[in-house]
C-alpha positions as a Markdown table, in Angstrom:
| # | Residue | x | y | z |
|---|---|---|---|---|
| 1 | Unk | -9.3 | -53.6 | 145.2 |
| 2 | Unk | -10.4 | -55.0 | 141.9 |
| 3 | Unk | -8.4 | -56.7 | 139.2 |
| 4 | Unk | -10.0 | -57.7 | 135.9 |
| 5 | Unk | -8.1 | -59.7 | 133.3 |
| 6 | Unk | -9.0 | -59.9 | 129.6 |
| 7 | Unk | -7.5 | -60.9 | 126.3 |
| 8 | Unk | -7.3 | -64.7 | 126.6 |
| 9 | Unk | -8.5 | -67.1 | 124.0 |
| 10 | Unk | -7.6 | -69.9 | 121.7 |
| 11 | Unk | -4.4 | -69.5 | 119.6 |
| 12 | Unk | -2.3 | -71.8 | 117.4 |
| 13 | Unk | 1.3 | -72.7 | 118.5 |
| 14 | Unk | 3.6 | -69.9 | 117.4 |
| 15 | Unk | 0.8 | -67.3 | 117.7 |
| 16 | Unk | 0.5 | -64.3 | 120.0 |
| 17 | Unk | -1.9 | -62.9 | 122.5 |
| 18 | Unk | -2.0 | -59.7 | 124.6 |
| 19 | Unk | -3.5 | -60.0 | 128.1 |
| 20 | Unk | -4.7 | -56.9 | 130.0 |
| 21 | Unk | -5.3 | -56.5 | 133.7 |
| 22 | Unk | -7.4 | -53.4 | 134.6 |
| 23 | Unk | -7.0 | -52.4 | 138.3 |
| 24 | Unk | -9.1 | -50.2 | 140.5 |
| 25 | Unk | -9.6 | -49.4 | 144.2 |
| 26 | Unk | -6.0 | -48.5 | 145.0 |
| 27 | Unk | -3.2 | -46.2 | 143.9 |
| 28 | Unk | -1.9 | -48.2 | 141.0 |
| 29 | Unk | 1.4 | -46.3 | 140.7 |
| 30 | Unk | 2.4 | -47.3 | 144.2 |
| 31 | Unk | 2.6 | -51.0 | 143.7 |
| 32 | Unk | 4.4 | -53.7 | 141.7 |
| 33 | Unk | 2.0 | -56.1 | 139.9 |
| 34 | Unk | 2.5 | -59.7 | 138.7 |
| 35 | Unk | 1.1 | -62.2 | 136.3 |
| 36 | Unk | 0.7 | -65.9 | 137.4 |
| 37 | Unk | -0.7 | -68.9 | 135.6 |
| 38 | Unk | -2.2 | -72.2 | 136.5 |
| 39 | Unk | -2.4 | -75.1 | 134.2 |
| 40 | Unk | -4.8 | -78.0 | 134.8 |
| 41 | Unk | -3.5 | -80.3 | 137.5 |
| 42 | Unk | -0.5 | -78.0 | 138.3 |
| 43 | Unk | 0.3 | -75.4 | 140.9 |
| 44 | Unk | -0.1 | -71.8 | 140.2 |
| 45 | Unk | 3.3 | -70.3 | 139.1 |
| 46 | Unk | 4.7 | -66.9 | 138.7 |
| 47 | Unk | 5.2 | -65.7 | 135.1 |
| 48 | Unk | 6.3 | -62.1 | 135.3 |
| 49 | Unk | 6.2 | -59.0 | 137.4 |
| 50 | Unk | 6.9 | -55.3 | 137.0 |
| 51 | Unk | 7.7 | -52.9 | 139.7 |
| 52 | Unk | 6.3 | -49.4 | 140.2 |
| 53 | Unk | 9.3 | -47.3 | 140.7 |
| 54 | Unk | 11.6 | -47.9 | 137.7 |
| 55 | Unk | 9.7 | -50.5 | 135.6 |
| 56 | Unk | 12.1 | -53.3 | 136.5 |
| 57 | Unk | 10.8 | -56.6 | 135.2 |
| 58 | Unk | 11.1 | -60.2 | 136.1 |
| 59 | Unk | 10.3 | -63.3 | 133.9 |
| 60 | Unk | 10.2 | -67.0 | 134.6 |
| 61 | Unk | 12.8 | -68.9 | 132.6 |
| 62 | Unk | 10.0 | -70.7 | 130.7 |
| 63 | Unk | 8.7 | -67.4 | 129.2 |
| 64 | Unk | 11.9 | -65.3 | 129.0 |
| 65 | Unk | 12.4 | -63.9 | 125.5 |
| 66 | Unk | 8.8 | -64.6 | 124.5 |
| 67 | Unk | 6.7 | -62.7 | 126.9 |
| 68 | Unk | 6.8 | -58.9 | 127.7 |
| 69 | Unk | 5.2 | -57.2 | 130.7 |
| 70 | Unk | 4.4 | -53.5 | 130.7 |
| 71 | Unk | 2.2 | -51.1 | 132.6 |
| 72 | Unk | 0.3 | -48.0 | 131.8 |
| 73 | Unk | -0.1 | -46.1 | 135.0 |
| 74 | Unk | -2.4 | -43.5 | 133.4 |
| 75 | Unk | -4.9 | -46.3 | 132.7 |
| 76 | Unk | -4.1 | -48.4 | 135.8 |
| 77 | Unk | -3.5 | -51.4 | 133.5 |
| 78 | Unk | -0.8 | -53.9 | 133.2 |
| 79 | Unk | -0.2 | -55.9 | 130.0 |
| 80 | Unk | 1.4 | -59.2 | 129.1 |
| 81 | Unk | 2.4 | -59.6 | 125.5 |
| 82 | Unk | 2.8 | -63.3 | 124.7 |
| 83 | Unk | 4.6 | -64.3 | 121.5 |
| 84 | Unk | 5.7 | -67.6 | 120.1 |
| 85 | Unk | 3.1 | -69.4 | 122.2 |
| 86 | Unk | 3.5 | -73.1 | 123.0 |
| 87 | Unk | 1.0 | -75.7 | 124.1 |
| 88 | Unk | 2.6 | -75.7 | 127.5 |
| 89 | Unk | 1.6 | -72.1 | 127.9 |
| 90 | Unk | -2.0 | -73.2 | 128.1 |
| 91 | Unk | -3.3 | -72.1 | 131.5 |
| 92 | Unk | -5.6 | -69.6 | 133.3 |
| 93 | Unk | -3.6 | -66.4 | 133.7 |
| 94 | Unk | -4.1 | -64.2 | 136.7 |
| 95 | Unk | -2.8 | -60.8 | 137.8 |
| 96 | Unk | -2.0 | -60.3 | 141.4 |
| 97 | Unk | -1.1 | -57.4 | 143.7 |
| 98 | Unk | 0.0 | -57.4 | 147.3 |
| 99 | Unk | -1.4 | -54.7 | 149.5 |
| 100 | Unk | -1.3 | -56.0 | 153.1 |
| 101 | Unk | -2.9 | -59.1 | 151.6 |
| 102 | Unk | -2.8 | -60.6 | 148.1 |
| 103 | Unk | -5.5 | -59.7 | 145.6 |
| 104 | Unk | -6.2 | -61.7 | 142.5 |
| 105 | Unk | -8.3 | -61.2 | 139.4 |
| 106 | Unk | -10.7 | -63.8 | 138.2 |
| 107 | Unk | -8.3 | -65.1 | 135.5 |
| 108 | Unk | -8.4 | -65.4 | 131.7 |
| 109 | Unk | -8.1 | -68.7 | 129.9 |
| 110 | Unk | -5.3 | -69.1 | 127.4 |
| 111 | Unk | -5.4 | -72.2 | 125.2 |
| 112 | Unk | -2.6 | -72.9 | 122.7 |
| 113 | Unk | -3.6 | -75.7 | 120.4 |
| 114 | Unk | -3.7 | -76.6 | 116.8 |
């Protein structure tokens, strides 16, 4: 199982970024997948997830209305569109899947600063 995140970077407050998580080593269509983030000095927290059956999504209250999760099963990739970014969104963003055990990507840094 391999998860590879990309798309992070430095953006000004109010800006947008689109994160990608490319998956391999398992049947992507069979599993829900989630995004987490970890800011300096803070615990890792769940941001959003999307299930595999009907595309039902979940968002943390802190990102609801600003972030959108989606998946492309043909490309085994999950996306996180992040709009109206705030400095408090600064963190390393990880994708995660649970298959008997949890698998994490290496993370991608998102920095929101003027």
